[in-house]
ZAMARGU-4260 file (C-alpha; in steps of 0.2 Angstrom, whole numbers, plus 5000, padded with zeros to 4 digits):
<rodrens>
0) 4576/3275/4701 | 4591/3286/4701 | 4604/3285/4714 | 4601/3278/4732 | 4608/3284/4748
5) 4605/3280/4766 | 4609/3292/4779 | 4600/3283/4793 | 4614/3270/4798 | 4617/3271/4817
10) 4634/3264/4816 | 4651/3271/4809 | 4654/3268/4791 | 4671/3270/4779 | 4672/3281/4764
15) 4666/3264/4754 | 4651/3263/4765 | 4657/3247/4774 | 4660/3243/4794 | 4676/3245/4800
20) 4685/3233/4810 | 4700/3244/4820 | 4717/3238/4816 | 4722/3239/4834 | 4706/3227/4838
25) 4712/3214/4825 | 4729/3214/4833 | 4723/3212/4850 | 4709/3199/4845 | 4725/3190/4838
30) 4735/3192/4856 | 4721/3185/4865 | 4717/3170/4853 | 4736/3165/4855 | 4737/3166/4873
35) 4735/3149/4881 | 4734/3155/4899 | 4714/3162/4895 | 4699/3152/4897 | 4681/3153/4897
40) 4678/3153/4916 | 4665/3165/4924 | 4671/3182/4926 | 4666/3191/4945 | 4649/3197/4943
45) 4654/3215/4942 | 4665/3211/4928 | 4683/3211/4923 | 4694/3222/4935 | 4706/3229/4924
50) 4692/3233/4912 | 4681/3243/4926 | 4696/3251/4932 | 4704/3257/4915 | 4687/3262/4907
55) 4683/3273/4923 | 4700/3280/4921 | 4700/3285/4902 | 4682/3295/4907 | 4688/3303/4923
60) 4705/3306/4918 | 4723/3300/4924 | 4723/3313/4938 | 4707/3311/4944 | 4707/3314/4962
65) 4691/3305/4964 | 4701/3289/4958 | 4715/3294/4970 | 4704/3295/4984 | 4696/3279/4981
70) 4678/3284/4978 | 4676/3278/4960 | 4669/3260/4956 | 4665/3252/4940 | 4652/3240/4934
75) 4655/3230/4918 | 4638/3231/4909 | 4630/3225/4891 | 4634/3240/4883 | 4629/3258/4886
80) 4612/3252/4887 | 4616/3239/4900 | 4625/3254/4910 | 4610/3265/4910 | 4599/3250/4915
85) 4609/3246/4931 | 4611/3263/4935 | 4591/3266/4934 | 4588/3251/4944 | 4599/3256/4958
90) 4592/3274/4957 | 4573/3267/4957 | 4577/3256/4973 | 4588/3266/4983 | 4591/3285/4978
95) 4581/3297/4988 | 4574/3284/4999 | 4569/3267/4995 | 4558/3262/4979 | 4558/3278/4972
100) 4546/3276/4958 | 4540/3295/4959 | 4557/3303/4957 | 4556/3313/4941 | 4568/3309/4929
105) 4572/3322/4916 | 4576/3317/4898 | 4582/3330/4884 | 4570/3334/4871 | 4574/3327/4859
110) 4586/3313/4865 | 4591/3295/4860 | 4574/3286/4860 | 4579/3271/4872 | 4583/3283/4886
115) 4564/3285/4890 | 4560/3266/4888 | 4576/3262/4900 | 4570/3271/4914 | 4552/3267/4912
120) 4557/3249/4912 | 4567/3251/4927 | 4550/3257/4936 | 4550/3275/4936 | 4533/3283/4934
125) 4537/3301/4932 | 4548/3304/4916 | 4549/3322/4910 | 4558/3332/4896 | 4570/3346/4898
130) 4572/3359/4884 | 4588/3356/4873 | 4584/3358/4854 | 4580/3376/4847 | 4573/3374/4831
135) 4572/3391/4825 | 4591/3395/4828 | 4597/3375/4825 | 4605/3376/4842 | 4605/3373/4859
140) 4590/3380/4870 | 4600/3385/4885 | 4588/3396/4892 | 4574/3384/4891 | 4586/3370/4899
145) 4591/3381/4914 | 4574/3386/4917 | 4568/3367/4916 | 4582/3363/4929 | 4577/3377/4941
150) 4560/3372/4942 | 4564/3353/4944 | 4559/3345/4961 | 4574/3344/4972 | 4583/3326/4970
155) 4577/3324/4952 | 4587/3314/4941 | 4594/3322/4924 | 4600/3311/4910 | 4615/3321/4901
160) 4624/3317/4886 | 4642/3318/4889 | 4647/3323/4871 | 4640/3322/4854 | 4622/3324/4859
165) 4611/3311/4851 | 4601/3315/4840 | 4605/3334/4838 | 4624/3334/4838 | 4623/3350/4848
170) 4633/3351/4865 | 4634/3364/4877 | 4649/3375/4877 | 4662/3373/4892 | 4655/3389/4899
175) 4637/3382/4896 | 4642/3367/4906 | 4648/3377/4921 | 4631/3386/4920 | 4622/3369/4920
180) 4633/3362/4934 | 4630/3378/4945 | 4612/3375/4943 | 4612/3357/4947 | 4622/3358/4962
185) 4611/3372/4969 | 4596/3362/4966 | 4602/3346/4972 | 4598/3338/4954 | 4608/3320/4950
190) 4619/3319/4935 | 4618/3303/4925 | 4629/3305/4911 | 4627/3293/4895 | 4645/3293/4886
195) 4643/3284/4871 | 4656/3293/4860 | 4671/3298/4869 | 4686/3300/4856 | 4673/3297/4843
200) 4667/3315/4844 | 4681/3327/4843 | 4695/3314/4841 | 4702/3319/4858 | 4697/3308/4873
205) 4700/3321/4886 | 4690/3335/4876 | 4674/3323/4874 | 4675/3318/4893 | 4678/3338/4900
210) 4659/3339/4905 | 4661/3323/4916 | 4677/3328/4924 | 4671/3346/4927 | 4655/3339/4938
215) 4667/3327/4947 | 4678/3342/4950 | 4664/3351/4957 | 4660/3339/4970 | 4646/3330/4963
220) 4641/3311/4965 | 4636/3305/4948 | 4634/3290/4937 | 4641/3288/4920 | 4636/3274/4907
225) 4649/3270/4895 | 4649/3263/4878 | 4663/3255/4869 | 4652/3251/4854 | 4657/3266/4844
230) 4675/3270/4849 | 4682/3252/4847 | 4669/3247/4834 | 4663/3233/4845 | 4644/3235/4842
235) 4639/3216/4843 | 4651/3212/4858 | 4641/3224/4870 | 4655/3232/4880 | 4650/3245/4893
240) 4654/3251/4910 | 4644/3261/4923 | 4655/3273/4932 | 4649/3277/4950 | 4659/3291/4958
245) 4652/3293/4976 | 4658/3305/4992 | 4669/3291/4999 | 4676/3274/4998 | 4662/3267/5009
250) 4649/3275/4999 | 4655/3267/4984 | 4657/3249/4991 | 4639/3250/4997 | 4632/3256/4980
255) 4642/3242/4971 | 4637/3228/4983 | 4619/3233/4979 | 4622/3234/4959 | 4630/3216/4962
260) 4613/3210/4967 | 4605/3219/4953 | 4617/3211/4940 | 4615/3195/4947 | 4596/3195/4943
265) 4598/3202/4925 | 4613/3195/4916 | 4621/3187/4931 | 4638/3188/4923 | 4645/3197/4909
270) 4654/3191/4893 | 4673/3192/4893 | 4680/3194/4874 | 4674/3213/4872 | 4680/3218/4888
275) 4697/3209/4887 | 4699/3218/4870 | 4697/3235/4878 | 4707/3231/4894 | 4721/3224/4885
280) 4721/3240/4873 | 4719/3254/4888 | 4733/3245/4898 | 4747/3243/4884 | 4755/3260/4880
285) 4758/3256/4863 | 4742/3249/4859 | 4733/3264/4869 | 4743/3276/4857 | 4737/3266/4841
290) 4719/3264/4847 | 4719/3284/4850 | 4725/3286/4832 | 4711/3273/4824 | 4698/3283/4835
295) 4705/3299/4828 | 4704/3291/4810 | 4685/3289/4813 | 4682/3306/4820 | 4691/3315/4806
300) 4682/3307/4792 | 4665/3313/4800 | 4672/3331/4804 | 4677/3330/4786 | 4662/3326/4779
305) 4652/3340/4789 | 4664/3353/4783 | 4662/3346/4765 | 4643/3345/4766 | 4642/3363/4772
310) 4654/3370/4759 | 4644/3362/4744 | 4628/3369/4751 | 4636/3386/4754 | 4642/3387/4736
315) 4627/3381/4729 | 4618/3396/4738 | 4604/3385/4747 | 4593/3396/4757 | 4595/3397/4775
320) 4611/3395/4787 | 4621/3379/4787 | 4636/3384/4800 | 4626/3371/4812 | 4631/3357/4800
325) 4650/3360/4808 | 4645/3368/4824 | 4636/3350/4828 | 4648/3336/4832 | 4648/3317/4832
330) 4639/3305/4821 | 4623/3313/4820 | 4615/3329/4813 | 4601/3338/4814 | 4600/3346/4796
335) 4584/3358/4800 | 4575/3350/4785 | 4556/3351/4788 | 4545/3336/4784 | 4540/3340/4767
340) 4559/3342/4762 | 4562/3326/4771 | 4548/3318/4760 | 4555/3324/4744 | 4573/3319/4748
345) 4565/3300/4750 | 4553/3300/4736 | 4561/3310/4724 | 4580/3307/4727 | 4580/3291/4735
350) 4590/3297/4749 | 4583/3290/4766 | 4585/3300/4781 | 4573/3303/4797 | 4557/3311/4797
355) 4566/3324/4811 | 4579/3327/4796 | 4592/3320/4807 | 4606/3311/4797 | 4621/3301/4801
360) 4637/3309/4794 | 4644/3292/4791 | 4631/3289/4778 | 4640/3304/4768 | 4655/3298/4756
365) 4666/3308/4743 | 4656/3298/4731 | 4639/3303/4735 | 4642/3321/4744 | 4638/3330/4728
370) 4622/3321/4725 | 4615/3324/4743 | 4621/3342/4743 | 4612/3345/4727 | 4596/3336/4732
375) 4597/3345/4749 | 4597/3362/4739 | 4583/3356/4727 | 4572/3351/4743 | 4575/3367/4752
380) 4573/3378/4737 | 4556/3369/4733 | 4549/3368/4750 | 4554/3383/4760
</rodrens>
């Protein structure tokens, strides 16, 4: 049967192909277990206050004017998906009038497959795609994206990936983000950011949150769904936050009061363990520094696998260009392999990847890199 290698995992894996519990998480779990003052009473409906405040702080920045002006609120949610759903439910009920089922929601083409479903199930009837991936040049279709924003009805909702676009791994540059923000401001479009990989993409929390912070600095009201599954390795604890940035404090409080009603009917009350782990880590300078180092360890491994795969393909003289492998960022990569090449990889080489050619870079290890690279070379050479 030959070697087997799966490149379709959706979680981080070590170079040994194993899940990784962050050392700082182990330390904090022990600290929580030894704290006799803690109990299992209900949290407030909107969640653990210190978790919500600090989750919003790390995405908006320590010097955020919006936070200083008290026009930021947070809702503890069940992972990033829960953040998207609570935000979607609120927008469908109250954004741009009441019962806004006809408000267009724009999602990138391609995007994380759950984005469509979340907004459909929240009641939106008009889900549209905006151009994002240019298959020919294996990069961002900025022109198409901006054209779709220009032609979108005013007050349309745009779901944006804060960093490490899933599934392409292709992000706008800082200058491109500025162009996107300028069009959205002029067209009165609502930004709904999905931030699933802060710190995990580049290894730097500030760099990965740049787009969200820029939009806030430009005066946008916005939502940002945050997930701590990847950057804390807390996949099964379902730790998420929905950061709400409004025009003033009263506005944010009104939004949160409606979100409290929504939460009450969906999960009623959030779980405490994961939120306590994150809050304890973010509020202690020593633990915070250790966490950032742990996150950088994961990010650096992914970045290393990207550079090693590209180097091997170029050394083999594999037809085509492979610079997109290192220009992309985050866990996922659109390799550019076509369906016949993917089929060859699966059936002949027992390397498992998505039909779209998307792979999870964490599926690569120092032990399988040579085999994967030579298999890609064979596939591309046989089926150009």
